[in-house]
C-alpha positions in Angstrom: 22.2 -19.5 -1.2 20.4 -15.9 -1.2 20.7 -13.5 1.8 17.5 -11.3 3.1 17.9 -8.0 4.2 16.2 -6.6 7.2 16.3 -3.2 8.4 14.9 -3.1 12.4 13.4 0.3 13.6 13.2 0.6 17.3 11.1 3.6 19.0 12.6 4.2 22.9 9.7 5.4 25.4 11.7 8.7 25.0 11.0 9.1 21.3 14.4 8.3 20.2 14.2 6.3 16.7 17.3 3.8 15.6 17.5 2.2 12.6 19.5 -0.9 11.9 20.0 -2.3 8.6 21.0 -6.5 8.5 21.8 -8.0 5.1 24.8 -7.7 2.4 25.7 -5.0 0.3 25.3 -0.7 0.3 21.3 -0.6 -1.1 20.6 -0.6 2.5 21.6 2.9 2.2 19.2 3.6 0.4 16.1 2.0 2.8 17.3 3.8 5.4 17.1 7.3 3.0 13.6 6.3 2.4 12.5 6.0 6.3 14.4 9.1 7.2 12.5 11.0 4.0 9.5 9.9 6.4 10.9 11.5 9.1 11.8 15.3 7.9 12.4 16.8 11.1 14.5 13.9 12.7 18.2 14.1 13.0 20.5 11.8 12.5 23.2 12.0 15.8 25.3 8.7 14.4 26.0 6.4 11.2 28.2 3.6 10.8 28.8 1.1 8.0 28.7 -2.5 9.4 31.0 -5.4 7.4 28.0 -6.2 5.6 27.5 -3.3 3.6 30.7 -4.4 2.0 29.0 -7.8 1.0 28.1 -8.7 -1.9 24.5 -8.6 -2.7 22.9 -11.6 -4.1 19.2 -11.0 -3.5 16.6 -7.3 -3.8 14.2 -8.7 -1.3 13.9 -6.3 1.8 12.3 -7.3 5.0 11.2 -4.3 7.4 10.4 -5.1 11.0 9.2 -2.1 13.7 9.8 -2.8 17.4 9.1 -0.6 20.2 10.6 -0.3 23.2 7.9 -0.1 25.3 6.2 -3.4 24.3 9.6 -5.2 25.7 
């Protein structure tokens, strides 16, 4: 069974941006680096690896999901 990778990006009303990767394998850091490249003036204030980072990836499929806190 393949596991899908998802990156959830949340933009708060104050402009704070949170990106969270879900899925197995360390390749999520590559996708997050691509997002950071789109926001060159952004400052990373926190970064953590989850247990999923250490899991074996079984697929190259990545899904991006945009979420705006104002829509909640």
